[in-house]
Residue frames as a rotation matrix with the C-alpha (Angstrom) as fourth column:
MET 1
-0.306 0.372 -0.876 25.64
-0.902 -0.407 0.142 99.78
-0.304 0.834 0.460 -6.25
GLN 2
0.159 0.461 0.873 23.38
-0.092 0.887 -0.452 97.06
-0.983 -0.008 0.184 -7.56
THR 3
-0.914 -0.401 -0.057 23.90
-0.129 0.155 0.980 95.42
-0.384 0.903 -0.193 -10.90
VAL 4
-0.314 0.813 -0.490 21.16
-0.926 -0.149 0.347 95.00
0.209 0.563 0.800 -13.46
GLU 5
-0.369 0.124 -0.921 21.25
-0.069 0.985 0.160 91.26
0.927 0.123 -0.355 -12.81
GLY 6
-0.916 -0.013 -0.402 20.83
0.395 0.164 -0.904 91.86
0.078 -0.986 -0.145 -9.08
GLN 7
-0.693 0.699 -0.178 17.91
-0.598 -0.695 -0.399 94.19
-0.403 -0.170 0.899 -9.65
GLU 8
-0.209 0.606 -0.767 16.27
-0.765 0.388 0.514 91.66
0.610 0.694 0.383 -11.97
LEU 9
-0.626 -0.089 -0.775 16.75
0.267 0.909 -0.320 88.90
0.733 -0.407 -0.545 -9.40
ILE 10
-0.932 0.297 -0.209 15.13
0.111 -0.315 -0.942 90.99
-0.346 -0.901 0.261 -6.65
ALA 11
-0.454 0.796 -0.399 12.24
-0.884 -0.459 0.090 91.84
-0.111 0.394 0.912 -9.00
GLU 12
-0.280 0.308 -0.909 11.73
-0.390 0.829 0.401 88.13
0.877 0.467 -0.112 -9.78
LEU 13
-0.794 -0.057 -0.605 11.80
0.473 0.566 -0.675 87.17
0.381 -0.822 -0.423 -6.10
THR 14
-0.842 0.515 -0.160 9.39
-0.286 -0.677 -0.678 89.99
-0.458 -0.525 0.717 -5.23
ALA 15
-0.286 0.748 -0.599 7.02
-0.910 -0.015 0.415 88.91
0.301 0.664 0.685 -8.00
LYS 16
-0.450 0.074 -0.890 7.19
0.044 0.997 0.061 85.30
0.892 -0.012 -0.452 -6.81
ALA 17
-0.945 0.081 -0.318 6.42
0.319 0.009 -0.948 86.37
-0.074 -0.997 -0.035 -3.25
ARG 18
-0.605 0.758 -0.243 3.39
-0.705 -0.652 -0.279 88.35
-0.370 0.003 0.929 -4.44
ARG 19
-0.286 0.464 -0.838 2.17
-0.697 0.500 0.514 85.51
0.658 0.731 0.181 -6.67
GLU 20
-0.367 0.031 -0.930 2.42
0.322 0.942 -0.096 82.99
0.873 -0.335 -0.355 -3.86
GLY 21
0.599 0.647 0.473 1.21
-0.164 -0.479 0.863 85.35
0.784 -0.594 -0.180 -1.14
ARG 22
0.563 -0.507 -0.653 4.40
0.809 0.500 0.309 84.87
0.170 -0.702 0.692 0.84
ASP 23
0.819 -0.395 -0.416 6.83
-0.078 -0.796 0.601 87.16
-0.568 -0.460 -0.683 2.60
LEU 24
0.753 -0.584 -0.303 9.84
-0.490 -0.190 -0.851 88.17
0.439 0.789 -0.429 0.45
TRP 25
-0.116 -0.855 0.506 12.30
-0.993 0.090 -0.077 87.00
0.021 -0.511 -0.859 3.13
ASP 26
0.226 0.288 0.931 10.59
-0.391 0.902 -0.184 83.60
-0.892 -0.322 0.317 3.27
VAL 27
0.992 0.127 0.017 10.89
-0.025 0.323 -0.946 83.25
-0.126 0.938 0.324 -0.51
MET 28
0.435 -0.898 -0.068 14.55
-0.750 -0.319 -0.580 84.30
0.499 0.303 -0.812 -0.40
GLU 29
-0.182 -0.490 0.853 15.30
-0.886 0.458 0.074 81.79
-0.427 -0.742 -0.517 2.36
SER 30
0.447 0.429 0.785 13.47
-0.150 0.901 -0.407 78.91
-0.882 0.065 0.467 0.69
ASP 31
0.994 -0.109 -0.009 15.18
0.001 0.091 -0.996 79.63
0.109 0.990 0.091 -2.65
GLY 32
0.518 -0.840 -0.161 18.61
0.853 0.491 0.180 79.56
-0.073 -0.231 0.970 -0.97
PHE 33
0.272 -0.402 0.874 19.42
0.387 -0.786 -0.482 83.27
0.881 0.469 -0.059 -1.11
MET 34
0.554 -0.106 0.826 19.87
-0.715 -0.570 0.406 83.69
0.427 -0.815 -0.391 2.64
LEU 35
-0.247 -0.752 -0.611 22.71
-0.141 0.652 -0.745 82.04
0.959 -0.097 -0.267 4.50
THR 36
0.629 0.497 0.597 20.93
-0.705 0.041 0.708 80.61
0.328 -0.867 0.376 7.52
ARG 37
-0.149 -0.681 0.717 22.64
-0.855 0.453 0.252 78.11
-0.496 -0.575 -0.650 9.81
VAL 38
0.390 0.379 0.839 20.81
0.031 0.906 -0.423 75.28
-0.920 0.191 0.342 8.06
ARG 39
0.999 -0.015 -0.043 21.79
-0.044 -0.114 -0.992 76.59
0.010 0.993 -0.115 4.60
SER 40
0.317 -0.946 0.070 25.40
-0.944 -0.322 -0.066 77.07
0.085 -0.045 -0.995 5.73
ARG 41
-0.143 -0.316 0.938 25.58
-0.479 0.852 0.214 73.41
-0.866 -0.418 -0.273 6.82
GLN 42
0.710 0.488 0.508 23.98
0.207 0.545 -0.812 72.38
-0.673 0.682 0.286 3.54
VAL 43
0.851 -0.454 -0.265 26.56
-0.479 -0.465 -0.744 74.34
0.215 0.760 -0.613 1.52
LYS 44
-0.056 -0.905 0.422 29.41
-0.965 0.157 0.209 72.81
-0.255 -0.396 -0.882 3.53
SER 45
0.073 0.161 0.984 27.98
-0.146 0.978 -0.149 69.34
-0.987 -0.133 0.095 3.03
GLU 46
0.940 0.307 0.150 27.56
0.116 0.126 -0.985 69.88
-0.321 0.943 0.083 -0.72
THR 47
0.546 -0.815 -0.191 31.13
-0.820 -0.475 -0.320 71.19
0.170 0.331 -0.928 -0.94
LEU 48
-0.266 -0.646 0.716 32.53
-0.751 0.604 0.266 68.13
-0.604 -0.467 -0.646 0.80
SER 49
0.440 0.493 0.750 30.40
0.108 0.800 -0.590 65.86
-0.891 0.341 0.299 -1.38
SER 50
0.968 -0.110 -0.226 31.86
-0.248 -0.284 -0.926 67.51
0.038 0.952 -0.302 -4.49
LEU 51
0.120 -0.988 0.099 35.41
-0.992 -0.122 -0.021 67.14
0.033 -0.095 -0.995 -3.19
LEU 52
-0.153 -0.124 0.980 34.83
-0.414 0.909 0.051 63.49
-0.897 -0.398 -0.191 -2.33
TRP 53
0.821 0.497 0.282 33.39
0.075 0.397 -0.915 62.87
-0.567 0.772 0.289 -5.79
LEU 54
0.733 -0.612 -0.295 36.53
-0.601 -0.381 -0.703 64.35
0.318 0.693 -0.647 -7.37
LEU 55
-0.105 -0.855 0.508 38.90
-0.980 0.177 0.095 62.58
-0.171 -0.488 -0.856 -5.03
ARG 56
0.263 0.271 0.926 37.30
-0.245 0.947 -0.207 59.18
-0.933 -0.173 0.316 -5.59
ARG 57
0.992 0.110 0.057 38.23
0.033 0.205 -0.978 59.53
-0.119 0.973 0.199 -9.27
GLU 58
0.338 -0.941 -0.017 41.92
-0.888 -0.313 -0.336 59.94
0.311 0.128 -0.942 -8.41
THR 59
0.789 -0.222 -0.573 44.34
0.313 0.948 0.064 57.15
0.529 -0.229 0.817 -7.65
PRO 60
0.791 -0.563 -0.238 47.15
0.115 -0.246 0.962 57.25
-0.600 -0.789 -0.130 -5.10
GLU 61
0.015 -0.838 0.545 49.62
0.868 0.282 0.409 56.64
-0.496 0.467 0.732 -7.92
ARG 62
0.183 0.108 0.977 48.44
0.784 -0.615 -0.079 59.64
0.593 0.781 -0.197 -9.96
LEU 63
0.969 0.205 0.138 48.42
0.074 -0.772 0.631 61.86
0.236 -0.601 -0.764 -6.90
LEU 64
0.560 -0.825 -0.074 51.94
0.252 0.084 0.964 60.87
-0.789 -0.558 0.255 -5.89
GLN 65
-0.048 -0.559 0.828 53.15
0.989 0.092 0.119 61.19
-0.143 0.824 0.548 -9.48
ALA 66
0.489 0.334 0.806 51.71
0.558 -0.830 0.005 64.68
0.670 0.447 -0.592 -9.75
TYR 67
0.900 -0.017 0.436 53.07
-0.288 -0.775 0.563 65.97
0.329 -0.632 -0.702 -6.44
LEU 68
0.564 -0.726 0.393 56.11
-0.384 0.191 0.903 63.83
-0.731 -0.661 -0.171 -5.70
GLY 69
0.061 -0.558 -0.827 57.28
-0.998 -0.058 -0.035 62.86
-0.028 0.828 -0.561 -9.14
GLY 70
0.669 0.332 -0.666 56.47
-0.452 0.892 -0.009 59.21
0.591 0.307 0.746 -8.51
ARG 71
-0.451 -0.892 -0.001 59.22
-0.513 0.260 -0.818 58.68
0.730 -0.369 -0.575 -5.96
PRO 72
-0.284 0.325 -0.902 58.61
0.640 0.765 0.074 56.19
0.714 -0.556 -0.425 -3.12
ALA 73
-0.299 0.294 0.908 56.50
-0.444 -0.885 0.140 57.84
0.845 -0.361 0.395 -0.46
THR 74
-0.944 0.043 -0.326 55.57
0.313 0.427 -0.848 57.51
0.103 -0.903 -0.417 3.16
ALA 75
-0.006 0.983 -0.182 52.16
0.995 0.025 0.101 58.06
0.104 -0.180 -0.978 4.70
ALA 76
0.071 -0.044 -0.997 53.31
0.454 -0.888 0.071 61.57
-0.888 -0.457 -0.043 5.63
ASP 77
-0.899 -0.408 -0.158 54.25
0.020 -0.399 0.917 62.20
-0.437 0.822 0.367 1.99
MET 78
-0.602 0.749 0.279 50.80
0.690 0.311 0.653 61.08
0.402 0.585 -0.704 0.90
PHE 79
0.228 0.668 -0.709 49.19
0.905 -0.413 -0.098 63.33
-0.358 -0.619 -0.699 3.49
GLY 80
-0.327 -0.459 -0.826 51.26
0.126 -0.888 0.443 66.25
-0.936 0.041 0.348 2.22
ALA 81
-0.980 -0.006 0.199 50.29
0.198 0.025 0.980 65.46
-0.011 1.000 -0.023 -1.37
MET 82
-0.169 0.985 -0.022 46.62
0.957 0.170 0.234 65.41
0.234 0.019 -0.972 -0.36
LEU 83
0.187 0.196 -0.963 46.95
0.600 -0.799 -0.046 68.80
-0.778 -0.569 -0.267 1.32
ARG 84
-0.715 -0.513 -0.475 48.61
-0.071 -0.623 0.779 70.24
-0.696 0.591 0.408 -1.78
TRP 85
-0.780 0.510 0.362 45.86
0.570 0.342 0.747 68.74
0.257 0.789 -0.557 -3.98
LEU 86
0.185 0.895 -0.405 43.21
0.977 -0.212 -0.022 70.41
-0.106 -0.392 -0.914 -1.80
GLU 87
-0.049 -0.287 -0.957 45.08
0.270 -0.926 0.264 73.72
-0.962 -0.245 0.123 -1.85
ASP 88
-0.952 -0.307 0.003 45.39
0.063 -0.187 0.980 73.55
-0.300 0.933 0.197 -5.64
TYR 89
-0.420 0.878 0.231 41.68
0.846 0.286 0.449 72.80
0.328 0.384 -0.863 -5.94
GLN 90
0.276 0.504 -0.818 40.82
0.788 -0.606 -0.107 75.69
-0.550 -0.615 -0.565 -3.63
GLU 91
-0.464 -0.546 -0.697 42.99
0.018 -0.793 0.609 78.03
-0.886 0.270 0.378 -5.72
ALA 92
-0.959 0.125 0.256 41.43
0.274 0.166 0.947 76.81
0.076 0.978 -0.194 -8.98
LEU 93
-0.074 0.989 -0.130 37.95
0.992 0.086 0.093 77.24
0.103 -0.122 -0.987 -7.54
GLY 94
0.167 0.071 -0.983 38.72
0.505 -0.863 0.024 80.78
-0.847 -0.500 -0.179 -6.41
ALA 95
-0.707 -0.515 -0.485 40.10
-0.164 -0.547 0.821 81.62
-0.688 0.660 0.302 -9.84
GLY 96
0.216 0.913 -0.347 37.00
-0.690 -0.109 -0.715 80.21
-0.691 0.394 0.606 -11.53
TYR 97
-0.536 -0.503 -0.678 38.77
-0.839 0.410 0.358 77.36
0.098 0.760 -0.642 -13.34
VAL 98
-0.831 0.328 -0.448 36.55
0.302 0.944 0.131 74.68
0.466 -0.026 -0.884 -11.75
GLY 99
-0.663 0.627 -0.409 33.10
0.548 0.035 -0.836 74.49
-0.509 -0.778 -0.367 -10.23
């Protein structure tokens, strides 16, 4: 079952294709509505860029404080804290709290 928003989107894309004399599928691909191999790589790259942007604003001290309570840590502890940070971010993204 399509939503009203979905139907409106298809109508807009169809109108754009007609206006520009282009194939609907070409318009959908160029506007990012089709997940081609190139678009998939682009989405992955954009995702990593966003994560790096967020991570560059953190400090090791804040990360260790948040996940280890500030206790002395090894490289393995830091790696574990990073994994937990990424898992928390993934969970928040899935729940719609970020992004």
